Steps between C-alpha positions, in 0.01 A plus 500: 500500500649842400481793738578846379619797679217690666240210474330352802523150628360293793692297733358153491605148603425261213547169707272642777246592238489148366472351841203730572329408168551117571365551860818343623512616858813318587703676233359841610607442850839336433601741234785698642666652201378861475624747254810681603507881466830664564736805430862578547595634846573868516769671688247583769397133537859405553554777757189378685640146496837623649322711762291193591811275527660770724206518718486114534871511602455775758208316658718174507789687663272654756376151595869374509478260201749454228425701169681260273185323386358840415766622287603164344311180389577155616797471247673802647412713189387854554137559443415694187208730451227378274503595144126484440181610685192279476135624513293283713156387379217684661695829572594629158337252268252204490379263237272701271698821546529709179850635429645721231775350278808688495713250291334201354798290455804494720751292682455617857801514734442290812777417746817441303334393170221594273139352467393463137135527393403804724322833466572831686166622631381787705296390800188705613693630802740676243804248552668354192579146529566183293280190454505194284275533196341167567318668790349772281204519273405787265199711614 
């Protein structure tokens, strides 16, 4: 399905819609793969992450605990700030939400790689995010 810049699309879940149409209540309850909506983390997000890390370390020091596990993971590597921010279902979007297409075809950056088959969309709250095109239908 082709999505052009400026067109509208609706966030859907094809597998869930098929389960509802079949009346398969088990699939509806056990279906745990929701569409993922994300964007790259901004410098403000990273600063907030570092501030939260420092606050957790101060609280641990005040209790007399070791702060090694706060600053490092179990392998002794320093913790890195997240490179992406995810939008949770219910707050910024839900199934049936109509979004505006910014870019209809793109390889969206996520983590240290790229996810093919995505679209860049503007959510109703004004945030610009990425979502896989399999979870979009034209309006």
